[in-house]
C-alpha positions in Angstrom: 213.2 5.2 -33.1 210.5 2.9 -34.9 209.0 3.9 -37.8 206.9 2.2 -40.5 204.8 3.4 -43.2 201.8 4.1 -41.2 203.0 4.3 -37.8 206.0 4.5 -35.4 207.7 5.6 -32.4 210.0 8.4 -31.9 212.4 8.4 -28.7 214.9 10.3 -27.4 218.5 9.5 -27.1 218.4 6.9 -23.9 214.9 6.3 -23.2 213.5 6.0 -21.1 216.9 7.2 -19.0 217.9 10.9 -19.1 219.3 12.1 -22.0 222.8 13.9 -22.3 223.3 17.5 -21.8 222.9 20.0 -24.8 221.2 17.5 -27.2 218.7 18.1 -29.2 216.4 15.8 -31.4 214.6 17.0 -34.4 212.6 14.7 -36.7 210.2 15.6 -39.8 207.5 13.5 -40.5 205.9 13.8 -44.1 202.7 12.3 -45.1 201.4 11.9 -48.5 198.7 14.8 -49.4 195.2 15.2 -48.0 196.5 12.8 -45.7 196.7 13.9 -41.7 198.9 13.4 -38.8 198.2 12.1 -35.7 200.6 12.7 -32.9 200.2 10.9 -29.6 202.1 11.8 -27.0 203.0 8.7 -24.5 205.0 9.5 -22.4 206.7 13.6 -21.9 209.1 15.0 -19.4 209.8 18.4 -19.9 212.4 20.4 -17.2 210.7 23.4 -16.3 212.8 26.6 -17.1 212.5 30.1 -18.1 211.9 30.7 -21.8 212.0 27.0 -22.1 215.7 27.6 -22.4 216.5 23.4 -21.0 213.4 21.5 -22.4 211.0 22.2 -25.4 208.8 20.8 -27.6 207.7 22.5 -31.0 205.4 21.4 -34.1 206.0 23.2 -36.9 203.9 22.7 -40.0 206.5 23.9 -43.0 203.5 24.6 -45.3 201.7 27.0 -43.2 204.1 28.3 -40.9 201.9 27.0 -38.1 203.4 26.7 -34.7 202.5 24.7 -32.0 204.1 24.7 -28.5 207.0 26.1 -27.2 210.6 26.2 -28.5 213.6 27.7 -26.6 215.9 30.7 -28.6 
C-alpha cells in the first residue's frame, strides 16, 4: 500500500498473488472538505459467490450513508 498526499495505490495482501482465505481488507480514505476522491480500479478480480459471501467490494460514504457496490453479510 502506497499513499501520498494527493494520490496513492491500494492493493490486497499478497497482490498480485492470491490472498489467504478469510482475509478482510478495509481502507478509510479521507479528503479535505470540498475535495473529491476519484477512485480508479486497474485490476479487480472478485470471486463469484451467492450473496457475495466469498468476495465483495463496498464503498461507503459515512457522511451521507450512501453505499456503492455489493457487500456480504
